[in-house]
N, C-alpha and C positions, 0 to 999 in steps of 0.2 A: 325249821325256821321258815323255809320257803312256803310250807303248807299253811303256816300261820299268817305270815305277813304278805305272802305272795311274791311273785317275780315282777320286778320293775319292767314295765313295757318300754321297748325302744321307740323313741319318737322318730317319725318319718322325717327325712330331710326336707327343709322348706323348698317349695318350687322355685326354680330359677326364673329369671326375667324372660328368657326365651320360651319356657314352658307356659308361663302365664300369658304371654303375648299370643302364642299359638292357640291356646284355649279360647281367648277372647275373639280371635279371628274366626274360629269355627262358629262361635255363637253369632257373630255378625253375619256370617254366610247363611245361617239358618233364618235369621230375621229378614235377610234380603229375599230369600225364597218365599217367605210368607207375604212380604210386600208385593212380590210379583203376582202371586195368586189373587191377592185382593185387588190389584190393578185390573186383572182379567175379569174379575167378578163385577167391578165397577163399570167396565166397558160394556158388559152384557146388560146391566141394568140401564145404562144410558140408551142402548138401542131399544130396550123395552119401553122406556119413557117416551121415546120419539114415536113409537108405533101405537101406543095406547092413547085414547082420548082423555081429556081432562075429566077427572071424576075420582070416585073412591079407589078404583083399580090403579090409577096412576099415582095417587097419594100413597098407596100401600107399597108400590115399587120404589117411590122416593124415600119412604121410611127405611126400607131395607138398604138402599144405597147410602143413606145417611149413617146407618149403623156400620156398614163396611168401611165408610170413609173415616169414621172415628177410630176403628181398629187400625186402619192404615196410619193415621196420625200417631197413634200410640207406638206402633212398631218403628215408625221413623224416628221418634224420640229416643227409643231404646237403641236403635242403630247409631244415632249420633253420639249417644253416651258411650257406647262400646268403642266407637272410633276415637273418641277423646282418650279413653283409657289406653287403647293401643298406642296412640301417639305419645302418651306419657311414658309408657313402658319402653317404647323405642328410644326416647330421649335418655332414659335411665341406662338402657343397654349401651347406647352410644357413649355415655359418660364412663360406664364401667370399662368398656373396651379401651377408651382413651387412657384411663388410669393404668390398665394392664400394659398398654404400650409404653407408657411413661416408666413403669417399673422395669420393664425389659430394657428400655433405653438406658436407664440409670445403672442397671447391672452391667450392661455392655460397656458403658463409659468407665465404670469403676475397674473392670477387668483390663480395659485398654490402658487406663492410667497406671495401674500396677505394672503392666508389662513395659510401658514406656519408662517408668522410673527404673526398672531393672536394667533396661537396655542403656539408659543414659549413664548408669554407673560404669559401664564398660567402655563408653565412648567419651573422650575428653576433647575439648576444643583445642587445647594446647597440642595434643598429639596430631590432630588434623592439620593445624598450622605447620608443625614441624614436617609432616609428611608432604605437604604442598611445597614447602621450601626445598626439601630434598629432591622432589620431582623436577622443580625448576632448574636446580643445579645439574641434575643428570641430563636434562634436555640440552642445556647450554654446553656441557661437556661433549655430548653426542654431536652437536653441530660443529664444534671445534675439531673433533676427530674427522668428521666427514670433509670439512674444508681442508684439513691437512692432507688427507689421503688423495683429494682431488687436485692438489697443487701440481703444476707442470714444472719440469726440470729444464735447466739451461735456457730459460726464456728471459731475455732482458726485461727488467721492470722499469728502466728509466726512459722509455719511449714517451715523447710528448706528442701533442696533437699535430704540430707542424710536420714532424717526421712521418706520422701516419698518413697525412694528406699527400705528402710528396710520394710516398710509396704507392699510394693508390693512383696518382696521376701517371706515374711511370708505367704502372701495370696497364692502364688504359691505353697509353700510346703504343705499347708493345702489341696489344691485341689489335689495334687499328692497322698497324704496319703488317701484321701477319695476314689480316683479312684482305689487304690490297695486293699482296704478292700472289700470282697465279702459278701453280705448278706447271712444269713443262709438258706433262702428259695431258693437261687440260687446254693448252694453247692450240689454236686452229692451225692445221697443216697448210703449206703452200702448194696449191694444186698445180701452179705453173711449173715449179721445179720438178714435181712428180711426173708431169706430162713430158717434160724435156728429157728426164732420165729414161722413161719408158719408150720414148720416140714413137708414140702412137700416131697413126694417120688421122687427118681431120675428117669429119663426117662429110659424105658427098652431099652436094646441094643440087636439086633439080634432076632432070632426066638425062642431061647431056653426058654426065659422068658414066652412066650405064651403057649408053649407045656407043661410045668411043672405045669400049672394050678395055676398060681399066688402063687409061693412059699413064696413071701414076705408077712409077716404077716401084713395085713392092714385091717381095718374095712370097709366093703362094705355096701352100702345102698341097698334099696329094688330093684333098677335097676341094681345092679351088679357093680356100680361104686365106687371107693374108696372115702371115706369121707375125707374132709379137716378139720383138727382140727382148733379150733378157736385160733386166736393169742392172746397172753397175752398182757395186756395193760402195757406200760412202766410206772414205777414210776416216 
């Protein structure tokens, strides 16, 4: 049967928008290269026209330049057409990408909606409210327990503000009286009593005491120094 009717040829897949845009861009680049060559040729003819005198030779150069200029205008028209086609293909590609993004967004939203519905079945507002009420009750009970454990024992609770101020005033007076009393070990000693008990001689004044040979009757030791009598112990 295949020999009689033959085999159906498989059709090539249609080109994508990206492939068509790339192909047109390559054609546009080729047209741009041709236009650049024609511009260089026109510049050369322009220099020749400047250098030649008016006459048949100059007219021949002008005719060639006119022909090149017409080719340039034709290529520029083709280039503008190719640019328009590329612009249209870019718009189509942008629209297609937007549709694909919208499809993916819709798929993601549907999946998220399905997941949310499944999760909302397991979570109820009434359960959340009951849980919040239980947590508030537990926190109140915890505060009462802490307050009970922190309560002091054998402390009178019937003290008023007047009694408190009286206690504070009495405490302030006690502190002032203690600060005014000076301990005995900080009181200054009486030097006159100490000198009387020790019976120390008075310091000599002038040179007369030395020349008279110690007229004051004092007991001297073996070195010639006056002895210090022992102080009597206080009763």
